[in-house]
N, C-alpha and C positions, 0 to 999 in steps of 0.2 A: 502524548507522546509517551505514552504508556508501554505501545509495542517496541519502546526503545530500549527498556528498563532492560532489556536480556545484553543487548550487543555494547549498554554502558557500565554494567556489571563487569566482565569480561575484557574490557577497557580498564577497570580500576585493576583488577588481577596480575595484569598487565604489567603497569605503570607500579604497582607493589612489589613485584616480581624484580620489577630493575632497577628500583629504588634499594633490594635488598644486594644488588650485585653491583652497588655504585655505580649501574648508570641512567642519571640524574637528566641528563636532556628527554633521554626515552622513554622513563617517565614523565616528566612533564609535561611531555608530546601526548603520552597516552591518558594522561588526566582528564588535561584539558579537553580532549574527542571524548570523554568519559562526562564531562561536564556540560559538552555542549547535546549531546545525546538524551541524559536525563540528569539533570541539575541535582544534589547531596548535599549536605550539611558537611558528609565525610568529605569528601573528596576537595570539596572550599576548601575545608580546614587544612589538609594534605599540600593547598597548593599555596594557602597562605604560610605555611609552614616551611615549605622548601624557600620561597621568595624572602621570607627572613632569615636564613639559613643559609639564601647564595645558593644558585645552581651551576656551577663552578668549578670543575677539580673532582665529584661526584660526591658523591654524600659518606661519609662516616656512618659506621652503625649508631657513633652516639649523639651524632645530627639528626639521626630519621625520626620521623614525627612517633609520638608513643603506639599507636597501634600498631604500626608497619615494624618499629622496632623488639614490639615484645612476640610479632611473629617471626621476624630474622634470628630473635634468641631459639624458639620450639624448632626451628626450622635447623639450627647447625647445631642442638643438643648432638642427637643421634640417636637418643633415648628408645624412639620410635621413631616411625616412620609416618604416623598418623598427622594431617595436618593440623593445624589448631584449631579447636571447639568454633563452627562458628554458633550465632543466636540464635535461638530454636528460632523458626521462623512459622508461625502458623499460617495453613495452607485459608487463602482468601478465595473460595470454590468448593462447592459439593462435590461426592462422589456422584452423583447424579450428573453434574454439569458436566465431569467429565467424561464419562461413559456416553454422553451426547454426542461430545465432541469427535472420540476414536471410532463413532458408529459415521460419522458424516466422514472423517478420512475413509472407510472401510467400504465407502458406495462405490458404484460402480459406473453408474453413467450420471446425468445432469438430473437424468428422471425420478431417479431413486436417491438423490440427493433432497430435490425436493418432496417426495413421498409420493407422489402422482403416476396417473399412470399415463402413455406417452401420448394419448389421444385427447388427454387433458384440455381443457378452452384457457382463453389466455383468461379467465376473470378467476379459476382456479388456481391458476398459478399465481397469482397476486394474492390471493390470500393465504398460501403453502407460504408467501415468500413472505409478507410481512407478519406472520406470526412465527415465522422461521429469524428473520434479522434480527426480530428483539431479544430471542432466544438468546443469539450466539452475539448479539453487539458485544465486544472487547468489557465495553464500561458498564456489562452487565453480569457477563461469563469469564472471567478470570482462569480458568482452567488454561494448560498447556494444550498447544493449537488453538483457541479458539479467534484467535485473529484470522488461520488461516482456512478455518472453517467456515467464517463470517464473508469472508471472501469468496468461497466458494460459491456460496448459496447467489450472492448476488451475480456469480460469473453465470450462473446455470441462470438465473433470472435472465440475465440478457441475452444470452442465445436461444432460451425458448422463448421468449415472447420477439424475436424478429423472426419472419418469416422465411426469409433466405439461407439467415445461420441455423435454426430448425432444421429445414429443410434438410443444408448439406451435412446436421450432427447426426440426423434418423438418416442418413444416406451412410454415410462412413463413418461414423461413432468416431469416438475421441482419437486423435493422433496419437496420443500415448495408451494404447490400452489398458497400463494399471498408472494410478494413482504416482507418482515418484517424489522424492525429495531431491532436494535442492542447497548444500552447505542447512542438513537440520529442516528447510521448511518444503511443507505441502506445497506439495507444483497442482494453487487450485483453477488454474486454466486450462489444463488437460489437453493442451493445443488448439484450444479458442480462445482468442482473441475480443472479449469485448468491446464493444465504442465506448463505454465510461467503464467508470470503476465504479467498485460497488459501495464505496464511501458515497458516490452523486447517487447510484439509485438509494442506496439509504436515505439519501437529503429529499429526494424526489417524494418519499410518502412521508418522509417523519418530520420535514423541515429545514430550510437549512438555508446557503446565501444562493442558493443555485437551484431549488426546485420546484420555484416558480416558472423559471427559464426551458429548466427541463420537462414538466410537465409540458408545456406550449410545443416540444418538439416531440412530443409523443404524441398527444392528440395530432396537430396538423402531420405525421405518419402516418398514421391509423385510420382517421374519419374523414381524410382531405375528401373520398368517394364519394361517403356519407350527405356534404352535403350538397354533390350535383345533385343524389336521388329527392331531395327536398326541394329542387330548382323544375322537378316536372310537374310540382304538386300547381302548381300553379298556370293563370289561363298563358296562349301562345304569345300575346302580345307583351306581356309581361316576361313573361320564360324568356324573350330575345334578348330584354332588356338588360335582366339582369344577367346577363350568360355574358353579354357585351361591358357593364362593370365589372365583375365578377373576373375579366378576361385581364383589365386594365388592373386591378385589387392585385392580381399575381403576376403582373409584367415586372413588378420590383425584384420578386424571390425569385422569376425564375432568370432575372439577369445577374440576380448573386451566385444562383448553382452552378450559369454556365461561367461566369469568374471562378469559381472555386472550381470545378472542373479542372479550368485551364490551366492553374495553378498546380492542380494537382499533378497535371501529365508536365508539366516546363520542371519543378522542383524535383529537386534527387531525394534520399533517403535523408533522411540525419543520418548522423554519422555516430550515435552512443542513444543510447534508451538507459533508464534509469533502472530498468526493471528486465528479465531475463524473458526474454520472448527464441520463438524457434529460428527468427532471424540473428536478433542480437545476442547472441549462445555463449559469444567472447569475453573470461573476467580481465578486470583490468581493476584499477585501485591509482587517483588522482598522488602525482606525488608530496604535496603538500600536507593533505589533511586526510589523506590514506580514502575519501567515499568513490563507492566502489560503483560501476558502469559497466554497461557491454554494449559491445560492438559486432560487429560481421565480418566477413573471410574479408582479406585486403585490406584493412583499417590500418597493418603496420607499413603500407608499402603510401600508402595517402598521407599519413601526419609522421612520415622519415625525416620529417626535422625538427627539431627540439622549440622552435620556438613555436611553429605551426603547433606540436601538440600540447606545451605551456597557454596559449594563447586558448583552446580548446577546453583545456583542465579547468579554468579560468571560469569560464563560462558553466561546467559543468556542479562548479561545484557553490556558484551566484542560484543552478534550478533547482539543485538541491539545498539549498537556504530556503528558497522562494516556494517546495511543493512542505518544508517542514512549517512555514508560517501558515502555511491554506491549512493543513491535517489539525495544526494548535486551535484554531479559527474555528473550522468545523468541530471539534471538541468542545470549544467552549458554547458555540451556538447548540450544539447535541445536548450538552448538561445541562442546559439552561430551558432547554423543550424538555428534558427529562423530568424535572425539577417541579412544571405547572403541570405535572401529566400523567398517570398512574393506569400503570397498565397489568392489569391479573394475569 
């Protein structure tokens, strides 16, 4: 949940502003949101203090918690326009790490991000990815923008190791010619959406709850033709039998693929996405908890009924919580893995 720290801090500052203005209900709302994103003792103390003093009728300056009351007095004196002095915060990253992040952000294409040539084989791409993923993982590199750089590296790997995506990328290049910022976030996808997330790719290489299953997917996808090559090395009689049994073994897989294709044609696109894409580019927020989500054109007409919209936003909030829980689990697994292995 380290990636939510900045957003949680913004919510805390907004809450303190509303406390100074006497808008207690809004302050409590943003304090609770900050607590959900990144729990801290300071925010919990503020919530406890407001709970004891009561949240109705607005908070007077004398009822404010000590830390907020001090900032309120500093703000109201008018002696200077500077904000209350912040506690000195030591940087938990090196200048080299920050420089490396900026270098990734200034890269023009996926090949430059991974530092490989345009005709690099898959093995070279894997080696480069493993090195860069460890270098830029948010747990090892806490420089500003490291998370976006890590995602860009993962997306580059996913696109360049997929034959069809790589061919399309080589032919047409980025859909967005220059890397863009959306609400101060680096657009790591560059218009190309990978089938799996950068975190899932990392878990595939370095361990995690989905590593074994993802590994099987990649192996089956890329080495299916190799299996047939080995069949031709046997006698003709054995070859016929083995081909027959192989067909029987693949029948369940073929059925699953057919069912998946049928469901793809029958199902409509989901009404929302928790991430901005080229298709889902209209930003909205849920009414209750202000969770950001993205929709397509025509969403307003499809969900003009308030009850339908309320039902959908409840589903969005559940989906958001489930993703946070999954992310926390992956981070715990990663820290456990890192505690058992040392990388140079």
